[in-house]
C-alpha positions in Angstrom: -65.0 -18.6 62.9 -64.2 -16.6 59.8 -62.7 -13.2 59.5 -63.7 -10.4 57.1 -61.1 -11.6 54.6 -62.9 -14.9 54.1 -66.3 -13.2 53.4 -68.1 -11.2 50.8 -66.8 -9.7 47.6 -63.1 -10.1 48.4 -63.5 -13.8 49.2 -65.4 -14.4 46.0 -62.7 -12.6 44.0 -59.9 -14.4 45.7 -61.5 -17.8 45.1 -62.4 -17.2 41.5 -58.9 -15.9 40.7 -57.4 -19.1 42.1 -59.1 -20.9 39.3 -56.7 -19.3 36.8 -56.9 -21.0 33.5 -58.0 -24.3 35.0 -61.6 -24.2 34.0 -64.7 -23.6 36.0 -64.9 -24.3 39.7 -67.4 -27.1 40.8 -70.1 -24.8 42.2 -72.6 -27.6 41.7 -70.9 -29.5 44.4 -70.8 -26.7 47.0 -73.7 -26.4 49.4 -72.8 -23.7 51.9 -75.3 -21.9 54.1 -77.0 -18.8 52.5 -75.2 -15.8 53.9 -77.6 -13.1 52.6 -77.7 -10.8 49.6 -74.9 -8.9 48.1 -75.6 -5.7 46.2 -74.5 -7.0 42.8 -76.9 -6.6 39.8 -76.3 -8.0 36.3 -78.3 -5.6 34.2 -80.2 -6.6 31.1 -77.5 -5.0 29.0 -74.8 -7.2 30.6 -73.2 -4.6 32.8 -72.4 -5.9 36.3 -73.1 -3.3 39.0 -71.9 -3.3 42.7 -73.6 -0.9 45.1 -74.9 1.1 42.1 -71.6 1.5 40.4 -70.4 -0.5 37.3 -67.7 -3.0 38.0 -65.2 -1.6 35.6 -62.7 -4.5 35.5 -63.8 -7.2 33.0 -61.4 -9.7 34.7 -63.4 -9.3 37.9 -66.8 -9.9 36.3 -65.4 -12.9 34.5 -64.1 -14.3 37.8 -67.4 -13.8 39.4 -69.2 -15.4 36.5 -67.3 -18.6 37.2 -68.8 -18.9 40.7 -72.4 -18.0 39.5 -75.1 -20.5 40.0 -78.9 -20.4 39.6 -80.8 -22.1 42.3 -84.6 -22.4 42.7 -84.6 -19.1 44.7 -82.5 -17.1 42.3 -78.9 -16.4 41.3 -76.0 -16.7 43.7 -72.3 -16.3 43.9 -71.1 -19.5 45.6 -67.9 -20.6 47.3 -67.3 -23.6 49.4 -68.1 -21.6 52.6 -70.7 -19.0 51.5 -73.6 -18.3 49.2 -74.6 -14.8 48.4 -77.7 -13.9 46.4 -77.4 -11.4 43.6 -79.9 -9.8 41.2 -80.1 -10.6 37.5 -82.4 -8.4 35.5 -82.7 -10.7 32.4 -80.2 -13.5 31.9 -76.6 -13.5 33.3 -74.8 -13.6 30.0 -74.9 -12.0 26.6 -74.0 -13.8 23.4 -71.9 -11.3 21.6 -70.1 -13.0 18.7 -71.1 -15.8 16.3 -69.1 -17.7 13.8 -69.6 -20.8 11.7 -67.0 -23.5 12.3 -67.4 -26.4 10.0 -71.2 -26.2 10.1 -71.4 -25.6 13.9 -72.6 -22.3 15.3 -70.0 -21.1 17.8 -70.9 -18.2 20.1 -68.8 -16.3 22.6 -70.4 -14.6 25.6 -69.6 -11.3 27.2 -67.8 -13.2 30.0 -65.5 -15.2 27.6 -67.4 -18.4 27.5 -67.3 -20.3 24.1 -70.5 -22.2 23.4 -71.2 -24.5 20.4 -74.9 -24.6 19.8 -76.2 -28.2 19.8 -78.3 -30.7 21.7 -76.5 -29.8 25.0 -76.5 -26.1 24.3 -79.8 -25.3 22.6 -80.9 -22.0 21.1 -84.4 -21.2 22.3 -86.5 -18.3 20.9 -89.5 -17.3 22.8 -91.9 -14.8 21.3 -93.7 -12.1 23.4 -97.4 -12.8 22.9 -98.3 -9.1 22.9 -95.4 -7.4 21.0 -94.4 -10.5 18.9 -90.8 -9.6 19.7 -88.4 -12.6 19.7 -86.3 -13.2 22.9 -83.5 -15.6 21.7 -81.3 -17.3 24.3 -78.5 -19.8 24.3 -77.8 -22.4 27.0 -74.3 -21.8 28.4 -73.9 -24.2 31.4 -76.0 -25.7 34.2 -79.1 -23.4 34.4 -77.2 -20.4 33.1 -78.3 -18.8 29.8 -77.1 -16.0 27.5 -79.4 -13.6 25.8 -78.5 -13.6 22.1 -78.0 -10.0 21.0 -80.3 -8.4 18.4 -77.4 -8.2 15.9 -76.6 -11.9 16.3 -80.2 -12.8 16.0 -80.3 -11.0 12.7 -77.3 -13.0 11.6 -79.1 -16.2 12.6 -82.2 -15.1 10.6 -80.0 -14.5 7.5 -78.6 -18.0 7.9 -82.0 -19.5 8.4 -83.9 -21.8 6.1 -87.5 -23.0 6.3 -87.7 -26.4 8.0 -91.0 -27.9 8.9 -92.8 -24.6 8.3 -90.5 -22.7 10.6 -87.5 -20.4 9.9 -84.7 -22.5 11.4 -80.9 -22.7 11.7 -78.7 -25.8 11.9 -75.7 -26.3 14.1 -74.1 -29.6 13.4 -77.0 -32.1 13.5 -79.2 -29.9 15.7 -81.9 -27.7 14.3 -83.3 -24.6 16.1 -86.5 -22.8 15.2 -86.2 -19.0 15.3 -89.9 -18.3 15.7 -93.4 -19.8 15.6 -94.7 -21.7 12.6 -95.1 -19.5 9.6 -93.1 -16.5 10.9 -90.6 -15.4 8.3 -91.5 -18.3 6.0 -93.0 -17.2 2.6 
């Protein structure tokens, strides 16, 4: 039997904080019973909310992000003993900075993840069929993605060159199209 200190938000914070600087916990290996939903929402603008109030401590959202997993039924915060479903309005992360390091596009997310775009971490740009608005995203880990901010997308477009009739960027040996054939190509 578990007590209240081993459940819910406190237990998740405690477990995530135990990870310290040792990297990410092996959430893919944990298969606890689903314990229900927790009123945490990751808004489309990247703000984490708990019971309708922003979680004001970036350290806490970073810790929670390390125990985040996407399963077929949605997003969950997972520990070895419990699995709590949360709501994600768009994608769980935002790509907020971009730099070129020796020909590789290096992104940082709002939760402190550093991601080098490449074959294992593709950039995908979907285009809304009605509005024609691009929706760029970057693979972070497992089935977790970051929305590429509008300003970073503009930076990518400035770096882009036509490749195969598509405006594309290169990161190392990988090439990523930024839109459909012909878009932005003169």
